[in-house]
MARVEXKE-949878 format. One line per 10 residues: for each residue x, y, z of C-alpha. Coordinates in steps of 0.001 Angstrom, whole numbers, always signed. Example, Ala and Ser with C-alpha at 12.3 -4.5 7.8 and 13.67 -1.06 7.14 Angstrom:
# residues 2
+12300,-4500,+7800 ~ +13670,-1060,+7140
# end
This chain:
# residues 659
-136,-82,+24 ~ +1286,+3529,-844 ~ +2570,+5156,+2429 ~ +1083,+8911,+2802 ~ +4395,+10168,+4051 ~ +6635,+8563,+1741 ~ +7885,+10153,-1633 ~ +6433,+9128,-4704 ~ +6870,+9777,-8337 ~ +4393,+12541,-9979
+5093,+13183,-13818 ~ +8802,+12336,-13794 ~ +9373,+14469,-10844 ~ +9758,+13461,-6909 ~ +7314,+14728,-4253 ~ +8560,+14032,-691 ~ +4809,+12953,+266 ~ +1537,+12402,-908 ~ -24,+15085,+907 ~ -1102,+17674,-1082
-1375,+21647,+256 ~ -4380,+22826,-1970 ~ -5239,+26360,-3561 ~ -7339,+28714,-1514 ~ -8002,+32558,-1168 ~ -5398,+34035,+1370 ~ -5486,+37547,+944 ~ -1950,+37697,+1370 ~ -1192,+39641,-1861 ~ +323,+43088,-2493
-1947,+44333,-5145 ~ -2456,+41392,-7583 ~ +921,+39686,-7076 ~ +2065,+37194,-4804 ~ +3881,+38410,-1717 ~ +6375,+37780,+605 ~ +3592,+37129,+2937 ~ +2693,+34130,+293 ~ +6355,+33071,+191 ~ +6588,+32604,+4014
+3008,+30928,+4189 ~ +3944,+28297,+1335 ~ +7610,+27894,+2942 ~ +6184,+26832,+6025 ~ +4325,+24076,+4642 ~ +6789,+22894,+2497 ~ +9255,+22421,+5507 ~ +6582,+20668,+7355 ~ +6311,+17934,+4629 ~ +3709,+18658,+2213
+4483,+16715,-1015 ~ +2920,+19216,-3316 ~ +2100,+22898,-2515 ~ -626,+24555,-5118 ~ -317,+28268,-5147 ~ -3594,+30290,-4899 ~ -5572,+30458,-8147 ~ -4291,+33394,-10481 ~ -6609,+35194,-13044 ~ -5486,+34028,-16379
-7089,+37053,-17906 ~ -7571,+40946,-16811 ~ -11453,+40196,-17421 ~ -11182,+38358,-14144 ~ -10701,+40214,-10846 ~ -12971,+38431,-8535 ~ -11776,+39729,-5150 ~ -9723,+42887,-4164 ~ -6242,+40827,-3663 ~ -6882,+38109,-6150
-3655,+37331,-8138 ~ -3253,+37935,-11876 ~ -1255,+35512,-13643 ~ +700,+38280,-15574 ~ +1649,+39809,-12082 ~ +2712,+36553,-10547 ~ +6118,+35693,-12311 ~ +8228,+37208,-9415 ~ +5986,+35695,-6560 ~ +5908,+32062,-8347
+9799,+32254,-8495 ~ +10188,+33308,-4719 ~ +7624,+30612,-3721 ~ +9336,+28140,-5679 ~ +12744,+28979,-4192 ~ +11532,+29105,-850 ~ +9863,+25250,-1146 ~ +12777,+23549,-3217 ~ +15144,+23061,-180 ~ +12007,+20652,+1399
+11692,+19098,-1766 ~ +8157,+19943,-2449 ~ +6507,+20648,-6035 ~ +5062,+23741,-6333 ~ +2369,+24167,-8895 ~ +782,+27353,-9793 ~ -3046,+27624,-9393 ~ -4425,+29214,-12617 ~ -8115,+30212,-13106 ~ -10989,+32387,-14125
-14322,+32855,-12189 ~ -16458,+33815,-15276 ~ -20177,+34792,-14003 ~ -19149,+33669,-10454 ~ -16767,+36714,-10229 ~ -17440,+40327,-9366 ~ -17328,+43352,-11423 ~ -16814,+45461,-8319 ~ -13124,+45974,-9066 ~ -12813,+45708,-12780
-16034,+47661,-13330 ~ -16414,+45445,-16553 ~ -19222,+43001,-17398 ~ -18310,+39315,-16114 ~ -17778,+36690,-18995 ~ -19926,+33411,-18925 ~ -21158,+30990,-21310 ~ -24594,+32032,-21168 ~ -26875,+34748,-19632 ~ -27232,+33373,-16495
-27272,+35494,-13485 ~ -25134,+33847,-10480 ~ -27260,+33058,-7421 ~ -24682,+34815,-4855 ~ -23431,+38075,-7119 ~ -27090,+38309,-8894 ~ -25074,+39914,-11951 ~ -26139,+39327,-15292 ~ -22696,+38048,-17316 ~ -22206,+38939,-20895
-22227,+35884,-23105 ~ -18961,+35135,-24391 ~ -18087,+35042,-28085 ~ -15574,+33689,-30114 ~ -13038,+36832,-29434 ~ -13454,+36100,-25712 ~ -13104,+32228,-25961 ~ -9683,+32754,-27851 ~ -8534,+35351,-25272 ~ -9357,+32815,-22408
-7582,+29943,-24037 ~ -4455,+32143,-24874 ~ -4746,+33556,-21275 ~ -4379,+30057,-19923 ~ -1647,+29275,-22433 ~ +478,+32368,-21549 ~ -114,+32022,-17850 ~ +1002,+28384,-17717 ~ +4485,+29392,-19986 ~ +5100,+32031,-17380
+4554,+29939,-14353 ~ +7005,+27446,-15647 ~ +9634,+29765,-16766 ~ +9310,+31253,-13225 ~ +10571,+27795,-11931 ~ +6926,+26111,-10848 ~ +7109,+22507,-11733 ~ +3651,+22985,-13269 ~ +77,+24232,-12946 ~ -3238,+23367,-11817
-6241,+24388,-13664 ~ -9412,+25068,-11861 ~ -12439,+23471,-13235 ~ -14099,+23815,-9486 ~ -17093,+24943,-8217 ~ -16512,+28712,-8826 ~ -14596,+28406,-12084 ~ -15164,+29353,-15776 ~ -14509,+25643,-16900 ~ -17440,+24206,-14855
-19869,+26974,-16051 ~ -19275,+25585,-19435 ~ -19501,+22124,-18306 ~ -22749,+22318,-16167 ~ -26395,+22410,-17769 ~ -27121,+24896,-14820 ~ -25027,+27527,-16671 ~ -24419,+26534,-20157 ~ -27422,+27007,-22273 ~ -25538,+27587,-25551
-26680,+25948,-28771 ~ -23248,+26278,-30490 ~ -20336,+23717,-30247 ~ -19445,+24713,-26820 ~ -23080,+24022,-25723 ~ -23471,+20780,-27611 ~ -19761,+19518,-26385 ~ -19835,+21120,-23096 ~ -16597,+19864,-22451 ~ -15026,+21354,-25405
-13436,+24350,-23552 ~ -12043,+22311,-20941 ~ -10485,+20246,-23531 ~ -8713,+23299,-25597 ~ -7325,+24827,-22368 ~ -5705,+21836,-21171 ~ -4366,+21050,-24767 ~ -2981,+24885,-24585 ~ -1787,+24685,-21227 ~ +136,+21366,-22357
+1855,+23485,-24936 ~ +2659,+26078,-22122 ~ +3965,+23857,-19641 ~ +5721,+21489,-22132 ~ +5781,+17670,-22010 ~ +7921,+17454,-18842 ~ +5606,+20053,-16844 ~ +2767,+18962,-14446 ~ -598,+19424,-15327 ~ -3074,+19192,-12809
-6789,+19640,-12945 ~ -9258,+20513,-9947 ~ -12275,+19040,-11463 ~ -16125,+19378,-9878 ~ -17557,+15852,-10149 ~ -20974,+16610,-8684 ~ -23028,+19986,-8391 ~ -25363,+18388,-6158 ~ -27912,+19707,-8515 ~ -28849,+16411,-10444
-31962,+18029,-12402 ~ -29577,+20048,-14567 ~ -25922,+20201,-12994 ~ -22807,+17813,-13123 ~ -23625,+14433,-11909 ~ -21081,+11775,-10899 ~ -21794,+9626,-13737 ~ -21566,+12554,-15967 ~ -17977,+13545,-14505 ~ -16920,+10010,-14849
-17209,+10357,-18706 ~ -15246,+13771,-18374 ~ -12533,+12099,-16546 ~ -12400,+9173,-18939 ~ -12062,+11895,-21747 ~ -9251,+14056,-20018 ~ -7467,+11242,-18234 ~ -4543,+11148,-20751 ~ -4221,+14942,-20778 ~ -3394,+15347,-17345
-909,+14291,-14756 ~ -2997,+15253,-11493 ~ -6971,+15103,-10895 ~ -8073,+16478,-7959 ~ -11985,+15223,-7345 ~ -14045,+18233,-5929 ~ -17728,+18937,-5751 ~ -19642,+21878,-5746 ~ -21489,+24483,-7967 ~ -23512,+27885,-7909
-26179,+26271,-5892 ~ -23790,+24314,-3743 ~ -20608,+26429,-2946 ~ -20531,+25646,+757 ~ -20355,+22043,-272 ~ -16862,+22416,-1267 ~ -15518,+23486,+1833 ~ -17806,+23038,+4895 ~ -17625,+22764,+8306 ~ -17731,+20307,+10841
-21602,+19745,+10294 ~ -20466,+17834,+7231 ~ -18636,+14623,+8084 ~ -15102,+14595,+7181 ~ -13611,+12756,+4073 ~ -17149,+12970,+2462 ~ -15858,+12972,-1334 ~ -14796,+9258,-479 ~ -17189,+7257,-2717 ~ -17173,+10398,-5412
-13141,+10328,-5720 ~ -13241,+6209,-5678 ~ -15788,+6329,-8959 ~ -13481,+8779,-10484 ~ -10619,+6888,-9687 ~ -12202,+4069,-11299 ~ -13026,+6170,-14545 ~ -9416,+7221,-14674 ~ -8160,+3656,-15346 ~ -5033,+4561,-13601
-3863,+6905,-16096 ~ -3567,+9809,-13845 ~ -2855,+10518,-10080 ~ -6103,+11034,-8452 ~ -6130,+13223,-5453 ~ -9046,+13085,-2643 ~ -10162,+16386,-1224 ~ -12857,+16981,+1350 ~ -12261,+17836,+5038 ~ -9563,+15555,+5214
-8171,+16510,+8381 ~ -6934,+13238,+10222 ~ -3783,+11421,+8902 ~ -5466,+8222,+9731 ~ -8263,+8767,+7470 ~ -6140,+10146,+4882 ~ -3645,+6691,+5070 ~ -6984,+4751,+4921 ~ -8066,+6394,+1704 ~ -4890,+5242,+77
-5068,+1680,+1572 ~ -8539,+1254,+549 ~ -7675,+2401,-3008 ~ -9809,+5868,-3019 ~ -7022,+7751,-4398 ~ -3331,+8017,-5098 ~ -2755,+11338,-2822 ~ -4463,+13203,-200 ~ -5244,+16875,-124 ~ -5012,+18338,+3499
-5413,+21975,+3128 ~ -7040,+23026,+6157 ~ -5105,+20646,+8220 ~ -1979,+22216,+7305 ~ -3149,+25695,+7850 ~ -3859,+24237,+11485 ~ -586,+22499,+11860 ~ +2149,+23377,+9431 ~ +4430,+20665,+10496 ~ +1767,+17685,+10285
+3723,+15813,+7680 ~ +6777,+15719,+9773 ~ +5322,+15366,+13295 ~ +3623,+11914,+12112 ~ +6763,+10984,+10130 ~ +8529,+11321,+13594 ~ +5849,+9404,+15478 ~ +4502,+12359,+17271 ~ +713,+12301,+15676 ~ -418,+13229,+19154
+982,+16637,+18794 ~ -429,+17619,+15650 ~ -2672,+20366,+16354 ~ -6125,+19746,+15191 ~ -8230,+20966,+12559 ~ -11440,+21787,+13970 ~ -13311,+22522,+10629 ~ -14711,+25659,+11801 ~ -14002,+27897,+8850 ~ -13903,+30940,+11241
-10301,+32217,+10089 ~ -9356,+30239,+7171 ~ -12624,+30989,+4806 ~ -11536,+34685,+3883 ~ -13369,+34996,+138 ~ -15094,+38033,+2108 ~ -15755,+41440,+1289 ~ -13719,+42408,+4581 ~ -10273,+41210,+2988 ~ -9249,+39212,+6360
-5936,+37590,+6110 ~ -5904,+33729,+6078 ~ -5163,+32379,+9476 ~ -6353,+29489,+12068 ~ -8240,+29708,+15301 ~ -5603,+27251,+16877 ~ -2630,+28667,+15180 ~ -2704,+32314,+14678 ~ +802,+32495,+13145 ~ -661,+30971,+9916
-739,+33676,+7593 ~ +1271,+36053,+9626 ~ +4630,+34454,+9457 ~ +6421,+37517,+8229 ~ +4973,+39434,+11315 ~ +6114,+37122,+13803 ~ +9613,+37063,+12323 ~ +9931,+40473,+13876 ~ +9489,+38950,+16966 ~ +12147,+36291,+16364
+14745,+39229,+16388 ~ +14020,+40037,+20378 ~ +16593,+38251,+22174 ~ +16304,+38905,+25798 ~ +18492,+37921,+28716 ~ +17780,+34239,+29530 ~ +15945,+33661,+33033 ~ +13657,+31113,+34376 ~ +10133,+32220,+35374 ~ +7628,+31764,+37924
+4136,+31963,+36226 ~ +989,+31898,+37508 ~ -1784,+31940,+34884 ~ -5273,+32654,+36334 ~ -7867,+30561,+33913 ~ -7944,+27477,+32080 ~ -9807,+28339,+28851 ~ -7975,+28575,+25423 ~ -6445,+31801,+26399 ~ -5050,+30839,+29452
-3827,+27353,+27889 ~ -2467,+28850,+24837 ~ -332,+31292,+27436 ~ +806,+28721,+29402 ~ +1815,+26382,+26531 ~ +4275,+28938,+25127 ~ +5934,+29814,+28550 ~ +6276,+26280,+29236 ~ +7818,+25749,+26124 ~ +10507,+27964,+26886
+11332,+26168,+30309 ~ +9439,+28232,+32536 ~ +7855,+27047,+35517 ~ +3924,+27325,+34995 ~ +811,+26884,+37007 ~ -2717,+27340,+35789 ~ -5537,+27916,+38496 ~ -9330,+27441,+37615 ~ -12186,+27778,+39705 ~ -13798,+25190,+37790
-12846,+21362,+37800 ~ -12150,+20631,+34146 ~ -9665,+22847,+31863 ~ -10986,+23975,+28693 ~ -12947,+26880,+29503 ~ -15873,+28285,+26995 ~ -14580,+26326,+23792 ~ -15301,+23103,+25769 ~ -18773,+24241,+27354 ~ -20487,+25832,+24039
-19765,+23193,+21744 ~ -22942,+21663,+20400 ~ -24058,+19841,+17504 ~ -22274,+17575,+14974 ~ -19144,+19292,+15269 ~ -18750,+19296,+19038 ~ -16185,+16690,+19615 ~ -13928,+18804,+17076 ~ -14061,+22190,+18856 ~ -13678,+20317,+22122
-10355,+18821,+20540 ~ -8416,+22116,+20272 ~ -8539,+22954,+24118 ~ -7907,+19022,+24832 ~ -4982,+19404,+22681 ~ -3994,+22478,+24450 ~ -4346,+20576,+27752 ~ -2239,+17736,+26419 ~ +391,+20097,+25544 ~ +830,+21952,+28505
+986,+18709,+30629 ~ +3586,+17210,+28517 ~ +5643,+20545,+28977 ~ +5032,+20245,+32653 ~ +2532,+22787,+33422 ~ +598,+22086,+36988 ~ -2826,+22683,+36977 ~ -4709,+23631,+40151 ~ -8391,+22833,+39331 ~ -11657,+23609,+41481
-9723,+26541,+43089 ~ -10614,+30311,+42864 ~ -8545,+33012,+42912 ~ -10751,+36254,+43924 ~ -10196,+39945,+44230 ~ -10884,+39771,+48041 ~ -9436,+36526,+48908 ~ -6345,+36252,+46473 ~ -3122,+35331,+48170 ~ -1061,+38522,+47993
+2447,+36907,+48196 ~ +1368,+34458,+45661 ~ +701,+37097,+43158 ~ +3730,+39191,+44033 ~ +5986,+36210,+43606 ~ +5170,+35191,+40175 ~ +4495,+36663,+36842 ~ +701,+36439,+36547 ~ -1386,+36655,+33478 ~ -5497,+36771,+34021
-7707,+34795,+31535 ~ -10668,+34303,+33864 ~ -13183,+34515,+30884 ~ -16445,+35713,+30943 ~ -19751,+35980,+32860 ~ -23557,+36453,+31561 ~ -24610,+40123,+30926 ~ -27496,+41315,+32627 ~ -30650,+40061,+30498 ~ -31742,+42791,+27712
-35271,+42243,+28473 ~ -37748,+42387,+31410 ~ -38750,+39220,+33429 ~ -41217,+38885,+36410 ~ -39602,+35599,+37018 ~ -42607,+33310,+36019 ~ -40412,+31388,+33896 ~ -36647,+30761,+34134 ~ -34252,+32387,+32153 ~ -31007,+30287,+31287
-27331,+31651,+30139 ~ -26784,+29547,+26958 ~ -23149,+28418,+28495 ~ -24498,+27309,+31599 ~ -27427,+25549,+30216 ~ -25100,+23590,+27707 ~ -23063,+22536,+31026 ~ -25810,+21317,+33089 ~ -27655,+19775,+30471 ~ -31491,+19749,+30090
-32380,+17580,+32698 ~ -33793,+20555,+34711 ~ -35409,+22551,+31957 ~ -39255,+22330,+32156 ~ -40905,+20477,+29584 ~ -42879,+23056,+27333 ~ -42000,+25225,+24516 ~ -38400,+27187,+25175 ~ -37577,+30380,+23604 ~ -34163,+30822,+22381
-33271,+34375,+22196 ~ -30232,+35166,+19804 ~ -29249,+39064,+19539 ~ -25727,+38137,+18154 ~ -26707,+36191,+14979 ~ -23536,+33649,+15498 ~ -23374,+29953,+16044 ~ -24329,+29755,+19605 ~ -27914,+30396,+18950 ~ -28443,+28254,+16071
-26507,+25545,+17950 ~ -28722,+25765,+21166 ~ -31669,+25700,+19033 ~ -30760,+22414,+17085 ~ -29663,+20920,+20546 ~ -32741,+21527,+22287 ~ -35075,+20390,+19081 ~ -32889,+17207,+19162 ~ -33941,+16836,+22805 ~ -37567,+17066,+21633
-38205,+20523,+22996 ~ -40552,+22532,+20894 ~ -38249,+25735,+20035 ~ -38807,+29122,+18862 ~ -35521,+31219,+17884 ~ -35768,+34711,+18066 ~ -33527,+37125,+16001 ~ -33553,+40816,+15076 ~ -32065,+39692,+11329 ~ -34190,+38892,+8453
-32276,+35444,+8379 ~ -31064,+33181,+11420 ~ -27351,+33175,+11985 ~ -26427,+36215,+9937 ~ -22506,+35704,+11071 ~ -22611,+32176,+9573 ~ -22300,+33528,+6037 ~ -18570,+34021,+7028 ~ -17998,+30465,+7488 ~ -20314,+29301,+4863
-22717,+27705,+7178 ~ -25791,+30377,+6589 ~ -28166,+28467,+4029 ~ -27192,+25146,+5593 ~ -27754,+26143,+9339 ~ -31304,+27465,+8042 ~ -32208,+23998,+6349 ~ -31185,+22035,+9283 ~ -33565,+24514,+11769 ~ -36270,+24002,+9309
-35930,+20092,+9352 ~ -35599,+20128,+12807 ~ -39049,+22033,+13387 ~ -37363,+24992,+15105 ~ -39760,+28117,+14581 ~ -37502,+31141,+13361 ~ -39164,+34339,+14533 ~ -37370,+36977,+12128 ~ -36919,+40493,+12528 ~ -37694,+40381,+16138
-36340,+41290,+19809 ~ -37306,+39725,+23159 ~ -38630,+42708,+25242 ~ -40054,+40772,+28381 ~ -41317,+37835,+29862 ~ -44432,+37836,+31970 ~ -46951,+35364,+33309 ~ -45028,+32629,+31282 ~ -45438,+34470,+28278 ~ -42887,+35948,+25988
-43222,+39231,+24506 ~ -41400,+39729,+21038 ~ -41397,+43347,+19026 ~ -40690,+43766,+15495 ~ -37952,+45748,+14879 ~ -39690,+47399,+11918 ~ -42902,+48095,+12823 ~ -42739,+47672,+16235 ~ -45786,+45273,+16331 ~ -45624,+42857,+19564
-46485,+39161,+19555 ~ -46765,+36961,+22499 ~ -45154,+33372,+22409 ~ -46138,+30689,+25087 ~ -42938,+29912,+27009 ~ -41735,+27697,+29796 ~ -38045,+28641,+29624 ~ -35920,+31225,+28043 ~ -32057,+30850,+26784 ~ -30320,+33995,+26444
-27724,+33718,+23813 ~ -26680,+37339,+23815 ~ -23141,+38993,+24336 ~ -21483,+38041,+27660 ~ -19359,+40658,+29686 ~ -15842,+40121,+30941 ~ -15239,+38201,+34330 ~ -12606,+41276,+35499 ~ -13083,+41474,+38914 ~ -9559,+40228,+39514
-8229,+42539,+36967 ~ -9925,+45576,+37967 ~ -8990,+45083,+41424 ~ -5143,+44786,+40016 ~ -5096,+46180,+36781 ~ -1105,+45913,+36420 ~ -1639,+42433,+35966 ~ -1663,+41108,+32013 ~ -5233,+39965,+30775 ~ -5868,+37649,+28132
-9119,+36362,+26043 ~ -12594,+37032,+27328 ~ -11822,+39127,+30587 ~ -10673,+41577,+28130 ~ -13839,+41178,+25938 ~ -15821,+38278,+25132 ~ -15306,+37363,+21439 ~ -14267,+34262,+19896 ~ -11771,+31283,+20008 ~ -9511,+33178,+17459
-8873,+36127,+19702 ~ -8547,+34359,+22729 ~ -5738,+32014,+21463 ~ -4188,+35057,+19736 ~ -4188,+37047,+22747 ~ -3243,+34344,+25109 ~ +11,+33881,+22924 ~ +679,+37604,+22647 ~ +884,+37865,+26479 ~ +3178,+34788,+26721
+5627,+36528,+24224 ~ +5218,+39837,+25748 ~ +6124,+38110,+29173 ~ +9386,+36504,+27716 ~ +10437,+39952,+25944 ~ +10039,+41721,+29205 ~ +11358,+39034,+31657 ~ +13766,+36429,+30002 ~ +13852,+33584,+27463 ~ +14734,+33224,+23671
+11611,+34209,+21712 ~ +12982,+32896,+18739 ~ +13174,+29507,+20501 ~ +9798,+29880,+21641 ~ +8388,+30564,+17999 ~ +10389,+27662,+16702 ~ +8484,+25356,+19221 ~ +5193,+26653,+18706 ~ +5099,+27366,+15170
# end
């Protein structure tokens, strides 16, 4: 059986492992070129053992400008050369991602009409594109040829062509978006064949030609089906060296890279079918939430694929391959499939990173910290609070050899990230604090659980004798609605901790003024426990913030199927005599809902009593301002680095240990 972590031959070249780091939006660019940030980002994955690195897809023609920092192939030559030079010492093969989003792009930056096979407005951008004629088709094919030639001339081992969910090639392949009656409509594969032929001339006989192909649009009434995709694979299998099997289309973009509500390795059967269609003539790559090396190896053992794409797993843990190779699998930082910080195809232009590894995407900024070399000394450190902020702080400090104690009033470390994890992804979310605890214990951090340090009762000598970092978390905010006490009001995290046994039977109202994952998760959890649930939100759709992670539509489908009643454009104003009074945010009209209990999913406030009593102490996480796991982990790390910079220790060594 092929081993995931051993070298293999790809089109006459040697890759150090069968692990692929796939293309994705990063927002690391400077203008429309690949930047020094890209170089550091890809170098880290190559040095961590990735066998193939595919760069962020570059537009092959100026008509395509899908997001502000989208690379343009004509401007990527120096960047491709720098990435290749950075990855070459580790042996990784570098492929330049090439594509064109066509009608699924945006005219916001180009201020020009979008190109598409037919006059079909995209369901997301709602723009009506122009229908491509002969001139545009020729320009597109020439653009792919020229970009491929430039990539190889810049040192890349080859290219990967995007025919995935958002690509113009998929739009030509699919009956959902291709309504043409010419040769490109009668033979929907023609443009893809033309592009592959042109690209082969660009990369030459020795260059690697990869194809990312949407093989199931999950829209069988007119979209690409697995049966049709198998026919496509049979046609192109001799034209390409690498085939990445993906799914998704205009009505199912979130299916390409879903969050933890979708089981991992979801493309297993689809990939197996495409590999059979390929007949052994091309290296077939499994993609689809593959974050566990055991699952990845099993896919190879079972003949599902020849290589495995583990992109999000390597954003979370750049050293994944090397750690597993060296027998340290337990030290692999888990990917929790949250999409919170790595899904950045977003008008806000956030830089790609990871909630568990905030250095990802910020490698160049951390290099500045590397240069700080304070005098070495061993510190006594007390971290108050064992949530992810406190755990990350303790981990980084202990990695430098400091003596670290973590004190927490609860009997279980992990904090809010462990308490609010609900639904199918619960085990994954809880996996991050569990990993942090495991790392801390391995580094000698001592835990004193079930002990509270309060502002009034703390031991002054204890605080004065150590470097102290407060990570005391948050507490419930006063309710934003009136209540006469006729029905109990529960704070969401506290209810999730204690369970539903003491929750009265009857209709439960979930008040969600935030619009994030907690309100949706609580409603689903209660519905699964056979409670009648009303979810109240002031927004016109439930879970507005889930649009950032790709779960918005899917979450509303799950709620509908679970029988949760969604009360939109409404705020909870009062609870009186067992009745919840909600008010329409537009009209002010009030409605009464019978409620046996209310669950408040609103914002919390800092648990900062100790910090206010001793304002000179460093603070991190929710005790500064209650936010997300990303900010908590990031601040825990920053406080640790600040302590090291002030009090001793080699920061460069710490970053080497934690990066």
